[in-house]
Steps between C-alpha positions, in 0.01 A plus 500: 500500500150648499417699190234769514334700227421870517139602450427868469144631479330835496212551742278794589636723778212401730589133454865555592402712799260229619766232457754705693252560781413131517870414516559751779202372699579130455879520521530295180686623193303615198660207312351246744157666486498493120625138488229391742237676288633330189492162672143563613410577136632159394844603381774250589723643775742271685412475871847612604444834330198593711705630793682826559866474410599822674729452792347533845657780699 
């Protein structure tokens, strides 16, 4: 069983809007975009978590 932790942050409205726009343009979830950015900053993120878990329709 995979256990996940909840991380809740507060960001400026412009940051959230930019993230939402990037997600819409790329087709990736905001979660994936943030995890990729964290990995690029040197934060440990398991490789299996860097893909979109939403179901393909």
